[in-house]
Structure formats: C-alpha cells, structure tokens
N, C-alpha and C positions, 0 to 999 in steps of 0.2 A: 504494500500500500504506500502511496506517495505521502510523505510527511507534510504537515501543515506548513504553508509558506505564503509569501506575499508575491503576487503577480505584478509584473512591470507593465502596466497599461497606461500609456500616455494618450489620453483621449480628449483632444481639444474640440469636441463636438457636443452638441446637445441631443443628437439623435440616439435614443437609448438602444436601438438595434445595432448601431455601429459600435458603441461602447461594449455591448454584450458580446458581439462577434469577436472583438479584440480579446475579451476575457476568455472566451471559449478557445480561441486559437492559442493563447498563451498557456491555458490549462492543458491542451492537447500536447503542445511542445514540451511542457514540464513533465507530464506523465511519461512521455516517450523517453525523455532524458533520464528519468529515474528508473525506468523499467527496460533498459536495453533496446529501445525502439518500439516496444509494445505499447499499444494504447487501448485501455479498457474504458468504456464510457462510464462504468461504475466509478473508476478512479477519477475520471474527469469531473463527474458530479460531486464527488467528495472534495476534490480540490477547490472547486468553485464555492462549495458550501463553507469550507474552511476559511476562505478569504472574505466571505460575506457578499459575494457577487450575486445579484439578482438578475437572472436570465429570463427574458420573456419566452413564453411557450413557442416552441418551434425553431428557435434560433440555433440551439445545439444541433438538432437534426439537420437543418439546412446547411449549417457550416460543415458538418461531417460529409454530407452528400456532395457539396461543392469540392471538397478535398478529394473525395473518391473519384469524381469525374475528372479531376485534374491529375489523377494518378499519384497523389501525395499520400493517401491512406489506402492501404491494400488489406483486404480482409484476410485474416490468417487463423481464425478459430471462432469458437463460440463459448459463452459462459452464461450463467443465469443472472438476470437483472436483479439488482438490489432494491429496485423500486418497490415500495409497499402500497402505493396507490396509483391509479391511472392505468392506461391500457398496456403498459410494459411491465407491470408488476409481476415478478416471478417468471417472465418469459425468457426464452433463450435469445441472446443478442450477440451480434458479431463483435469480435475483438479485431484490432487492426495493427498494422505495422506502419510506422511513419517512414517514408522514403524520401530521399532528396535533401536531407539536411534541415536546418531550421526554417520555420515558417516566416 
C-alpha cells in the first residue's frame, strides 16, 4: 500500500475538473513509483483520500481511460475493488502498469 503523502499539484485554475484530473494523474504516478510501475485504483483512491482530495464523480475513470487510449496505462491483472458503496463495490477491477515514464 502507498504511504500517506502530499501530492504536488500546482493548479492555477478555478475549474474543479482540471484540478481533480491533476490530483488523479499525480496519484497514479505516485502509486506507480511506489509499486514498481503497478497501478491499483484501490491504491489511487486511498492516496487521494489520504491527501484530502475531493474528486468529482467520473473524473478518475475518465482520466484512466484517456491514459489507456494513449497507451500510458496497460492492463496487467485484476483485483477486487475496495469500494463499499456504489456500482464497483466488491467487483473485480483491472490493475495497470504505467509505461513511458512520468506523466
């Protein structure tokens, strides 16, 4: 599990989705750095929670999908979601490998 940390997000904008996307990107990169390139969305959510980031619904999924389309995140396994509420609670979710260096 990724240790609690502070994310470096310099967000000179008032658009909450831009700020949230920057937090998600930083959390993905941090999780990959701490886990040998592996990215678990469970770890990403825990990291965002640890720093108090409030991410609007859909931003994490949209960010992951854009990274997948760009070839930056490659699916490499599955794990059970740690969510306890919502449509993903307890479901199998993909894990990823971050490729191509820092985001």
